Structures are given as structure tokens and as C-alpha cells.
DRENDO-1510 file (C-alpha; in Angstrom, 1 decimal, always signed):
<recs>
REC; n; res; u; v; w
REC; 1; MET; +176.0; +66.3; +90.3 .
REC; 2; THR; +176.3; +69.7; +89.4 .
REC; 3; LYS; +180.1; +70.9; +89.6 .
REC; 4; LYS; +181.0; +74.1; +90.9 .
REC; 5; SER; +181.5; +76.8; +88.0 .
REC; 6; GLU; +183.8; +79.5; +89.5 .
REC; 7; TYR; +182.4; +82.9; +89.2 .
REC; 8; THR; +185.3; +85.2; +88.1 .
REC; 9; GLY; +183.3; +88.9; +87.6 .
REC; 10; ASP; +185.1; +88.7; +84.2 .
REC; 11; TYR; +181.9; +89.2; +82.4 .
REC; 12; PRO; +180.5; +91.3; +79.1 .
REC; 13; GLU; +177.7; +93.6; +80.3 .
REC; 14; LYS; +174.5; +92.9; +78.7 .
REC; 15; THR; +171.5; +95.4; +78.2 .
REC; 16; LEU; +168.2; +93.2; +79.4 .
REC; 17; TYR; +165.2; +92.7; +77.4 .
REC; 18; ILE; +163.9; +89.5; +79.2 .
REC; 19; PRO; +160.8; +89.1; +81.5 .
REC; 20; GLY; +162.9; +90.2; +84.3 .
REC; 21; PRO; +165.2; +90.7; +85.8 .
REC; 22; THR; +165.4; +93.8; +84.0 .
REC; 23; GLU; +167.7; +97.5; +83.6 .
REC; 24; VAL; +168.5; +99.0; +87.0 .
REC; 25; ARG; +169.7; +103.0; +87.1 .
REC; 26; GLU; +173.0; +103.2; +88.2 .
REC; 27; ASP; +172.5; +105.8; +90.9 .
REC; 28; VAL; +169.6; +102.9; +92.5 .
REC; 29; ILE; +172.3; +100.1; +92.5 .
REC; 30; GLN; +174.7; +102.4; +94.2 .
REC; 31; GLU; +172.5; +103.0; +96.8 .
REC; 32; MET; +173.0; +99.4; +97.9 .
REC; 33; ALA; +176.8; +100.3; +99.0 .
REC; 34; GLN; +176.0; +102.3; +102.0 .
REC; 35; PRO; +177.2; +101.4; +105.5 .
REC; 36; MET; +175.6; +99.0; +107.2 .
REC; 37; PHE; +173.5; +99.5; +109.8 .
REC; 38; GLY; +171.3; +97.4; +112.4 .
REC; 39; HIS; +167.5; +96.5; +111.3 .
REC; 40; ARG; +166.5; +97.5; +114.8 .
REC; 41; MET; +167.8; +100.9; +114.7 .
REC; 42; ASP; +165.6; +104.3; +114.2 .
REC; 43; ARG; +167.2; +104.4; +110.6 .
REC; 44; MET; +165.6; +101.4; +109.9 .
REC; 45; THR; +162.2; +102.4; +110.7 .
REC; 46; ASP; +162.9; +105.5; +108.9 .
REC; 47; LEU; +163.6; +103.6; +105.9 .
REC; 48; TYR; +160.8; +101.3; +106.4 .
REC; 49; THR; +158.3; +103.3; +106.8 .
REC; 50; THR; +159.5; +105.3; +103.9 .
REC; 51; ILE; +159.4; +102.7; +101.4 .
REC; 52; VAL; +156.2; +100.9; +102.9 .
REC; 53; GLU; +154.0; +104.5; +102.8 .
REC; 54; ASP; +155.6; +105.7; +99.1 .
REC; 55; THR; +154.6; +102.7; +97.9 .
REC; 56; LYS; +151.0; +103.3; +99.2 .
REC; 57; GLU; +151.3; +106.7; +97.4 .
REC; 58; PHE; +152.4; +105.3; +94.0 .
REC; 59; LEU; +149.8; +102.4; +94.0 .
REC; 60; GLY; +146.9; +104.6; +95.3 .
REC; 61; THR; +145.9; +102.2; +97.4 .
REC; 62; ASP; +144.4; +102.5; +101.1 .
REC; 63; ASN; +145.1; +99.0; +101.6 .
REC; 64; GLU; +148.2; +97.8; +103.6 .
REC; 65; VAL; +151.4; +97.1; +102.4 .
REC; 66; VAL; +154.1; +94.3; +103.1 .
REC; 67; ILE; +157.7; +94.2; +101.6 .
REC; 68; LEU; +159.6; +91.4; +102.2 .
REC; 69; THR; +162.8; +89.7; +101.5 .
REC; 70; ALA; +161.8; +87.2; +99.1 .
REC; 71; SER; +160.4; +86.8; +95.7 .
REC; 72; GLY; +156.8; +87.3; +94.8 .
REC; 73; THR; +156.8; +83.5; +94.8 .
REC; 74; GLU; +156.8; +83.7; +99.0 .
REC; 75; PHE; +153.1; +85.1; +98.5 .
REC; 76; TRP; +151.9; +82.1; +96.3 .
REC; 77; GLU; +152.1; +80.2; +99.3 .
REC; 78; ALA; +151.7; +82.8; +102.0 .
REC; 79; SER; +148.3; +84.0; +100.5 .
REC; 80; THR; +147.2; +80.3; +100.1 .
REC; 81; LEU; +148.4; +79.3; +103.8 .
REC; 82; ASN; +146.5; +82.8; +105.2 .
REC; 83; LEU; +143.4; +82.7; +103.3 .
REC; 84; VAL; +142.4; +78.9; +102.2 .
REC; 85; ASP; +140.8; +76.2; +104.7 .
REC; 86; GLU; +139.9; +73.9; +102.0 .
REC; 87; ASN; +139.2; +75.2; +98.5 .
REC; 88; ILE; +140.5; +77.3; +95.9 .
REC; 89; LEU; +139.7; +78.0; +92.4 .
REC; 90; VAL; +142.9; +78.7; +90.1 .
REC; 91; PRO; +142.3; +79.7; +86.4 .
REC; 92; THR; +145.2; +78.5; +84.3 .
REC; 93; CYS; +146.3; +79.6; +81.2 .
REC; 94; GLY; +150.2; +79.3; +81.0 .
REC; 95; SER; +153.3; +78.5; +83.2 .
REC; 96; PHE; +152.8; +80.9; +86.2 .
REC; 97; SER; +149.0; +80.4; +86.8 .
REC; 98; GLU; +149.6; +76.9; +86.8 .
REC; 99; ARG; +152.5; +76.8; +89.1 .
REC; 100; HIS; +150.3; +78.8; +91.3 .
REC; 101; ALA; +147.8; +75.7; +91.3 .
REC; 102; ASN; +150.9; +73.6; +92.1 .
REC; 103; VAL; +151.8; +75.4; +95.1 .
REC; 104; ALA; +148.1; +75.4; +96.4 .
REC; 105; GLU; +148.0; +71.6; +95.9 .
REC; 106; ARG; +151.7; +71.2; +97.6 .
REC; 107; LEU; +150.3; +72.9; +100.7 .
REC; 108; GLY; +147.3; +70.4; +100.8 .
REC; 109; LYS; +144.3; +72.2; +99.3 .
REC; 110; ASP; +141.7; +71.2; +97.1 .
REC; 111; VAL; +142.2; +72.9; +93.9 .
REC; 112; ASP; +139.9; +73.3; +91.1 .
REC; 113; ARG; +141.4; +74.4; +87.8 .
REC; 114; LEU; +139.2; +76.3; +85.3 .
REC; 115; GLU; +141.6; +75.7; +82.5 .
REC; 116; TYR; +142.4; +78.0; +79.3 .
REC; 117; GLU; +144.4; +76.8; +76.3 .
REC; 118; TRP; +147.9; +78.8; +76.4 .
REC; 119; GLY; +147.6; +82.1; +74.8 .
REC; 120; GLN; +143.8; +82.4; +75.7 .
REC; 121; ALA; +142.9; +84.8; +78.6 .
REC; 122; ILE; +141.0; +84.0; +81.7 .
REC; 123; LYS; +137.0; +85.4; +81.1 .
REC; 124; PRO; +135.2; +86.7; +84.1 .
REC; 125; GLU; +131.8; +85.3; +82.9 .
REC; 126; ASP; +133.6; +81.8; +83.2 .
REC; 127; ILE; +134.5; +82.9; +86.9 .
REC; 128; ARG; +131.1; +84.0; +87.5 .
REC; 129; GLU; +129.6; +80.7; +85.8 .
REC; 130; THR; +132.3; +78.5; +88.1 .
REC; 131; LEU; +131.2; +79.9; +91.2 .
REC; 132; GLU; +127.2; +80.1; +90.3 .
REC; 133; GLN; +127.4; +76.2; +89.4 .
REC; 134; SER; +130.1; +74.9; +91.9 .
REC; 135; ASP; +128.4; +72.8; +94.9 .
REC; 136; LYS; +131.8; +73.8; +96.7 .
REC; 137; HIS; +132.4; +77.1; +98.5 .
REC; 138; TYR; +135.9; +78.8; +97.4 .
REC; 139; ASP; +137.9; +80.4; +99.9 .
REC; 140; VAL; +140.2; +82.0; +97.2 .
REC; 141; VAL; +139.6; +82.9; +93.9 .
REC; 142; ALA; +143.5; +83.1; +92.3 .
REC; 143; THR; +144.6; +85.0; +89.1 .
REC; 144; VAL; +147.8; +85.8; +87.3 .
REC; 145; MET; +147.6; +89.2; +86.1 .
REC; 146; ASN; +150.3; +88.8; +83.5 .
REC; 147; GLU; +151.0; +85.2; +82.3 .
REC; 148; SER; +154.4; +86.4; +81.1 .
REC; 149; SER; +154.9; +82.8; +79.6 .
REC; 150; THR; +152.8; +83.4; +77.1 .
REC; 151; GLY; +152.1; +87.4; +77.1 .
REC; 152; VAL; +148.8; +87.3; +78.3 .
REC; 153; ARG; +147.6; +90.1; +80.6 .
REC; 154; ASN; +144.1; +88.7; +81.9 .
REC; 155; PRO; +141.5; +91.1; +82.8 .
REC; 156; ILE; +141.8; +91.1; +86.7 .
REC; 157; GLU; +139.6; +94.2; +87.0 .
REC; 158; GLU; +136.5; +92.6; +85.3 .
REC; 159; ILE; +137.2; +89.3; +87.3 .
REC; 160; GLY; +137.6; +91.4; +90.6 .
REC; 161; ASP; +134.2; +92.9; +90.1 .
REC; 162; VAL; +132.9; +89.3; +90.0 .
REC; 163; VAL; +134.6; +87.8; +93.2 .
REC; 164; ALA; +133.1; +90.9; +94.9 .
REC; 165; GLU; +129.6; +89.7; +94.4 .
REC; 166; TYR; +130.9; +86.7; +96.9 .
REC; 167; PRO; +131.8; +88.5; +100.0 .
REC; 168; ASP; +133.4; +85.1; +101.6 .
REC; 169; THR; +135.7; +84.4; +98.8 .
REC; 170; TYR; +139.1; +86.4; +98.2 .
REC; 171; PHE; +140.5; +87.5; +95.4 .
REC; 172; VAL; +144.6; +87.0; +95.1 .
REC; 173; VAL; +146.3; +88.3; +92.3 .
REC; 174; ASP; +149.8; +87.6; +90.9 .
REC; 175; ALA; +150.8; +90.8; +89.5 .
REC; 176; VAL; +154.6; +89.6; +89.7 .
REC; 177; SER; +155.7; +90.9; +86.1 .
REC; 178; ALA; +153.3; +93.6; +86.0 .
REC; 179; LEU; +152.5; +96.0; +88.9 .
REC; 180; GLY; +154.2; +99.0; +88.8 .
REC; 181; GLY; +154.1; +99.2; +84.8 .
REC; 182; ASP; +150.7; +98.4; +84.2 .
REC; 183; TYR; +147.7; +100.3; +86.0 .
REC; 184; VAL; +145.5; +98.8; +88.1 .
REC; 185; ASP; +142.9; +100.2; +90.7 .
REC; 186; ILE; +143.3; +97.8; +93.4 .
REC; 187; ASP; +140.7; +98.9; +95.7 .
REC; 188; GLU; +138.2; +100.0; +93.0 .
REC; 189; HIS; +137.9; +96.2; +91.9 .
REC; 190; ASP; +138.1; +94.6; +95.7 .
REC; 191; ILE; +141.3; +92.8; +95.2 .
REC; 192; ASP; +142.1; +91.3; +98.8 .
REC; 193; VAL; +145.8; +90.4; +97.9 .
REC; 194; ILE; +148.2; +91.5; +94.9 .
REC; 195; PHE; +151.8; +91.0; +94.9 .
REC; 196; ALA; +154.8; +91.5; +92.7 .
REC; 197; SER; +158.8; +90.8; +92.6 .
REC; 198; THR; +160.7; +94.3; +92.4 .
REC; 199; GLN; +163.5; +93.0; +89.9 .
REC; 200; LYS; +160.2; +93.2; +87.1 .
REC; 201; ALA; +158.3; +96.6; +86.2 .
REC; 202; PHE; +159.7; +97.8; +89.4 .
REC; 203; ALA; +162.8; +98.3; +87.7 .
REC; 204; MET; +165.0; +96.8; +90.8 .
REC; 205; PRO; +167.3; +94.5; +92.0 .
REC; 206; PRO; +166.0; +91.2; +92.6 .
REC; 207; GLY; +165.6; +90.4; +96.4 .
REC; 208; LEU; +162.1; +92.1; +97.3 .
REC; 209; ALA; +158.3; +91.2; +97.3 .
REC; 210; VAL; +155.7; +93.8; +97.7 .
REC; 211; CYS; +152.0; +92.8; +98.8 .
REC; 212; VAL; +148.9; +94.7; +99.0 .
REC; 213; VAL; +146.5; +93.3; +101.5 .
REC; 214; SER; +142.8; +94.5; +102.1 .
REC; 215; ASP; +141.4; +94.7; +105.5 .
REC; 216; ASP; +139.3; +91.7; +104.8 .
REC; 217; ALA; +142.3; +89.8; +103.7 .
REC; 218; TYR; +143.8; +90.6; +106.7 .
REC; 219; ASP; +140.9; +89.9; +109.2 .
REC; 220; ARG; +140.3; +86.6; +107.5 .
REC; 221; GLU; +143.6; +85.4; +108.5 .
REC; 222; VAL; +143.2; +86.4; +112.1 .
REC; 223; ASP; +140.3; +84.4; +112.3 .
REC; 224; LYS; +142.0; +80.9; +111.0 .
REC; 225; GLU; +143.6; +78.9; +113.1 .
REC; 226; SER; +146.9; +78.8; +111.0 .
REC; 227; ALA; +148.9; +80.7; +108.7 .
REC; 228; SER; +152.2; +81.5; +107.0 .
REC; 229; TRP; +154.7; +82.5; +109.5 .
REC; 230; TYR; +157.0; +84.4; +107.1 .
REC; 231; GLY; +154.1; +85.9; +105.2 .
REC; 232; GLY; +151.6; +86.2; +107.8 .
REC; 233; PHE; +149.3; +89.2; +107.0 .
REC; 234; GLN; +149.0; +89.8; +110.8 .
REC; 235; ARG; +152.6; +89.1; +112.0 .
REC; 236; CYS; +154.1; +91.5; +109.3 .
REC; 237; LEU; +151.5; +94.2; +109.7 .
REC; 238; ASP; +151.0; +94.0; +113.4 .
REC; 239; TYR; +154.6; +94.3; +113.8 .
REC; 240; TYR; +154.5; +97.1; +111.4 .
REC; 241; ASP; +152.2; +98.9; +113.3 .
REC; 242; ARG; +153.8; +98.2; +116.5 .
REC; 243; LYS; +157.5; +99.2; +115.2 .
REC; 244; GLY; +157.4; +100.4; +111.6 .
REC; 245; GLN; +159.7; +97.6; +111.0 .
REC; 246; THR; +160.0; +93.8; +109.6 .
REC; 247; HIS; +159.8; +91.2; +112.0 .
REC; 248; SER; +163.0; +89.8; +110.7 .
REC; 249; THR; +165.9; +90.9; +109.1 .
REC; 250; PRO; +165.6; +91.9; +105.6 .
REC; 251; ALA; +167.8; +92.7; +103.1 .
REC; 252; ILE; +168.6; +96.4; +104.1 .
REC; 253; PRO; +171.0; +97.0; +100.9 .
REC; 254; VAL; +168.1; +96.2; +98.2 .
REC; 255; MET; +165.4; +98.3; +100.5 .
REC; 256; LEU; +167.8; +101.4; +100.4 .
REC; 257; ALA; +167.9; +100.7; +96.3 .
REC; 258; TYR; +163.9; +100.5; +96.5 .
REC; 259; ARG; +163.8; +103.6; +98.8 .
REC; 260; LYS; +165.8; +105.4; +95.6 .
REC; 261; GLN; +163.7; +103.9; +92.9 .
REC; 262; MET; +160.1; +104.5; +94.7 .
REC; 263; LYS; +161.2; +108.2; +94.5 .
REC; 264; TYR; +161.7; +108.2; +90.7 .
REC; 265; MET; +158.4; +106.0; +90.6 .
REC; 266; LEU; +156.5; +108.7; +92.5 .
REC; 267; GLU; +158.0; +111.2; +90.3 .
REC; 268; GLU; +156.7; +109.5; +86.9 .
REC; 269; THR; +153.4; +108.6; +88.7 .
REC; 270; HIS; +151.7; +105.3; +88.5 .
REC; 271; GLU; +149.6; +107.0; +85.1 .
REC; 272; GLY; +152.8; +108.2; +83.9 .
REC; 273; ARG; +154.5; +104.8; +84.0 .
REC; 274; ASP; +151.6; +103.0; +82.7 .
REC; 275; GLN; +151.2; +105.4; +79.6 .
REC; 276; ARG; +155.3; +104.9; +79.1 .
REC; 277; HIS; +154.7; +101.0; +78.9 .
REC; 278; ALA; +151.7; +101.2; +76.6 .
REC; 279; GLU; +153.9; +103.4; +74.3 .
REC; 280; MET; +156.6; +100.6; +74.4 .
REC; 281; THR; +153.7; +98.0; +74.1 .
REC; 282; GLU; +152.1; +99.4; +70.9 .
REC; 283; TYR; +155.7; +99.8; +69.3 .
REC; 284; VAL; +156.7; +96.2; +69.9 .
REC; 285; HIS; +153.4; +94.8; +68.9 .
REC; 286; ASP; +153.6; +97.0; +65.4 .
REC; 287; TRP; +157.1; +95.4; +64.6 .
REC; 288; ALA; +156.0; +91.7; +65.5 .
REC; 289; ARG; +152.8; +92.3; +63.3 .
REC; 290; GLU; +155.2; +93.7; +60.4 .
REC; 291; HIS; +157.7; +90.4; +61.1 .
REC; 292; PHE; +156.1; +87.6; +63.0 .
REC; 293; ASP; +152.8; +87.7; +65.1 .
REC; 294; LEU; +151.8; +87.7; +68.5 .
REC; 295; PHE; +151.2; +84.8; +70.5 .
REC; 296; ALA; +148.5; +86.0; +73.2 .
REC; 297; GLU; +144.9; +86.5; +72.0 .
REC; 298; GLU; +144.1; +89.9; +70.9 .
REC; 299; GLY; +142.8; +92.1; +73.1 .
REC; 300; TYR; +144.3; +90.5; +76.1 .
REC; 301; ARG; +148.0; +91.5; +75.8 .
REC; 302; SER; +150.7; +92.0; +78.0 .
REC; 303; GLN; +151.9; +95.4; +78.4 .
REC; 304; THR; +155.3; +94.5; +79.8 .
REC; 305; VAL; +156.2; +91.4; +78.1 .
REC; 306; SER; +155.6; +90.6; +74.6 .
REC; 307; CYS; +155.3; +87.0; +73.3 .
REC; 308; ILE; +155.7; +86.8; +69.7 .
REC; 309; GLU; +154.8; +84.0; +67.3 .
REC; 310; ASN; +157.6; +82.7; +65.5 .
REC; 311; THR; +156.0; +82.6; +62.2 .
REC; 312; ARG; +158.9; +82.8; +60.0 .
REC; 313; GLY; +160.8; +79.6; +61.5 .
REC; 314; ILE; +164.1; +81.6; +62.7 .
REC; 315; ASP; +166.2; +79.5; +65.0 .
REC; 316; VAL; +165.3; +81.2; +68.1 .
REC; 317; ALA; +168.1; +79.9; +70.1 .
REC; 318; GLU; +170.4; +81.2; +67.4 .
REC; 319; THR; +169.1; +84.1; +67.2 .
REC; 320; ILE; +169.5; +85.1; +71.2 .
REC; 321; ASP; +173.0; +83.7; +70.9 .
REC; 322; ALA; +173.9; +86.0; +68.0 .
REC; 323; VAL; +172.3; +88.8; +69.7 .
REC; 324; SER; +173.9; +88.8; +72.7 .
REC; 325; GLU; +177.3; +88.2; +71.1 .
REC; 326; GLU; +177.4; +91.0; +68.7 .
REC; 327; TYR; +175.1; +93.8; +70.6 .
REC; 328; ASP; +175.2; +92.8; +74.2 .
REC; 329; MET; +171.5; +92.6; +74.1 .
REC; 330; VAL; +169.7; +89.6; +75.9 .
REC; 331; PHE; +166.1; +88.8; +75.0 .
REC; 332; SER; +164.1; +85.4; +75.9 .
REC; 333; ASN; +163.2; +82.5; +74.0 .
REC; 334; GLY; +159.6; +80.9; +74.6 .
REC; 335; TYR; +158.6; +79.6; +77.7 .
REC; 336; GLY; +159.3; +75.7; +78.5 .
REC; 337; SER; +159.7; +73.0; +75.7 .
REC; 338; ALA; +156.2; +73.4; +74.5 .
REC; 339; LEU; +157.0; +77.3; +73.1 .
REC; 340; GLY; +160.6; +77.2; +73.2 .
REC; 341; GLU; +161.3; +78.0; +69.5 .
REC; 342; LYS; +157.7; +78.4; +68.4 .
REC; 343; THR; +157.7; +81.8; +70.1 .
REC; 344; PHE; +160.4; +84.3; +71.6 .
REC; 345; ARG; +159.8; +87.1; +74.4 .
REC; 346; ILE; +160.7; +90.7; +74.7 .
REC; 347; GLY; +160.4; +92.1; +78.1 .
REC; 348; HIS; +159.2; +96.0; +77.6 .
REC; 349; MET; +159.3; +97.2; +81.3 .
REC; 350; GLY; +161.3; +99.1; +83.8 .
REC; 351; GLU; +163.2; +102.1; +82.5 .
REC; 352; HIS; +163.0; +101.0; +79.2 .
REC; 353; THR; +161.4; +103.5; +76.3 .
REC; 354; VAL; +160.6; +103.0; +72.9 .
REC; 355; GLU; +164.4; +104.3; +71.9 .
REC; 356; SER; +165.7; +101.4; +73.8 .
REC; 357; ILE; +163.4; +98.8; +72.7 .
REC; 358; LYS; +163.8; +99.4; +69.1 .
REC; 359; GLU; +167.7; +99.2; +69.7 .
REC; 360; LEU; +166.9; +95.5; +70.2 .
REC; 361; THR; +164.6; +95.3; +67.0 .
REC; 362; ASP; +166.9; +96.6; +65.3 .
REC; 363; ALA; +169.8; +93.8; +66.5 .
REC; 364; ILE; +167.0; +91.3; +65.6 .
REC; 365; GLU; +166.4; +92.6; +62.4 .
REC; 366; ASP; +170.0; +92.8; +61.6 .
REC; 367; VAL; +170.7; +89.0; +62.9 .
REC; 368; ALA; +167.9; +87.5; +61.6 .
REC; 369; ASP; +168.0; +89.4; +58.1 .
REC; 370; LEU; +164.2; +90.4; +58.3 .
</recs>
């Protein structure tokens, strides 16, 4: 049985280069120290409508936005309950896409996996072939945009174009570790549901999940006999239309921080953040090719998390510990037992820049004697 390990508050500050949580602006953190107010006051309406409408503007979408106190995991479950009667197709290419399939199975749905080797990307033509040849009707195709366990960025835009040819099949995208740092035109590619956690590329404290919902997905849930209670699209969006608030008590301090951070994001623009993340990605990939190699398939590599293949056989765990101890910087090992020492991961997301990422790679070079 796990024993209590007392939290003392006496810990050195570490700069985070993990796949989330990531670094947060100091003034965004300070927003959470405002005096508390009620979640049914007019002030709450002002706060919630501001963050919802600012998020729509930032993402450039005409679809509806739900912001809940939760992690992005909530919308794995909610989208499955809201949209799937029986059959769901889940292409899997890493740990998080596999977990999405596991969630659907746990909810009693009939799950068909389209399995790829870890490090490979999902191909739109395989989705088309499966939808054409299957004798089943799939209510949903559920795809991860950014497989942070392997550093793969799946071509969700092209997949969305394929799924759009099947009007009774809905397209759900887990963009937990990418949205806000990797541009996607949600409406153009008929994405019915796309969701993220704000502690990733949004550069926020953990605690909020953002979900964009199409009118078709909303209508689909209305027609179903059952749906998620907490993450129900109808319940969340109808309450917003009536009250401009959340149906249940939210984490008000985190929403105050979100309001501040979203103003920064609007100032930088969706396209601007995309460009900055692209520059960080180019730097990390060049560095990785010089010293190691990249694990993900060429042409399908993440813009927020690089999974680097340990071709030199360094002791990954030892290197991580040494960089943390000597430089107060934290990056991540490979995900799970299969990739733990074979790869390591650098999160270049949120408020990081090429300059701040270079500080980490310089530290790794020093510690690993590259």
C-alpha cells in the first residue's frame, strides 16, 4: 500500500521540457490568486463567456466550444458516450491512441482497431479502405492528432476529408498535446469533435479541458437515448446558451488564468504560435539528426513533442537525472517499458522558444558528453 509522502513545499524550481505540463507565465499564475467569487454571479458569466468566445476566435472556428474543469481524458469518454451507439473505428499508433480504444471498450462499445507499428502514422487511404470494405457502420472514427508517446503527428486534415464522405460517421480528434501549438483548420476539414488539455501547448496550469463541437455532433447527441452527464454536449452548450456559465462548479482560479493566457494567444495568433512551434521543431530535429535520430516516421513528425531515438546508447534515465540535478531542467524518457531507454522526448510547446530549447540541448550535450 502506498504510504504518505509529506509535501513540504521545499523543492528546487525546474524548467519543464516534458510533454506537459509545460512552463507557465508568472503573471498567468498570479491570476489564480484573485479573491474567490461565486460560480453563479454575473462576474462568472463575464469570465466564462470571455474565455469561450476568445477560444473560438483564436481557433478560427464557427463551431461551439466547451471548457470544463477536467483533463482532456474527459472527452475521450464523453465523445464516445455522446456519439457512439455501437461501433467505433480507432486507428492506433502509440500509447494514447491505444488508450482511446481501451476507453471505448470499457464503455461497452464495439471497437475495431486499425493498428500501426509504433512510430508509424495513420494513413488516410487506410481509413477510406476500412470504411468502404467493412460490413459494419461506424458511428465514429477516433484519431489522435499528436501521439506524444512516439512523436508522430497524424494527418488529421486528410483523414477528416475522407470521413466527411461518410455523413453518418463522425470524426473525433484527440489533440490533447498539440492544439494551440500546431495549426489545424477545424471547420475546413469537418472535424466534429476536437479536444485538448490546457497544460500542454496552451501553456496553462493543469485543470481545464477544451472541446470544439460541430452542430452535427450536437444534433447527433440530441437524437441519442443516452449520453455523458458531465461532458454531454447538449447539457454543456444549452446551459451556456441560457446562462453563459458551466452547468457544474468550475475551477474558477484556473479559468482566471486561462483568460489571461488566451489574451496572449490572441495577440500572437493561431498562425503565429504555429510558426514559433515550427521553428522549435526544426531546431530540435536538426539537433537530433546530428547526435541521434528521430523515432517517428519521416513526414509525420510532431510539432510539439520530439521523440528521439537513442542511437548512441546513452543511459537515458541517468542523463535525465543529471540534467535535472545540474541544470534544473527536466525532459522525459521514452514512454513505457518498450521505449523507456530506446528513446527520450523533448516537449517544445507552449511558451518555449528556440533559445530556451537550446539551453536544454546544450545541457544534454554537456552531461552526455556528445
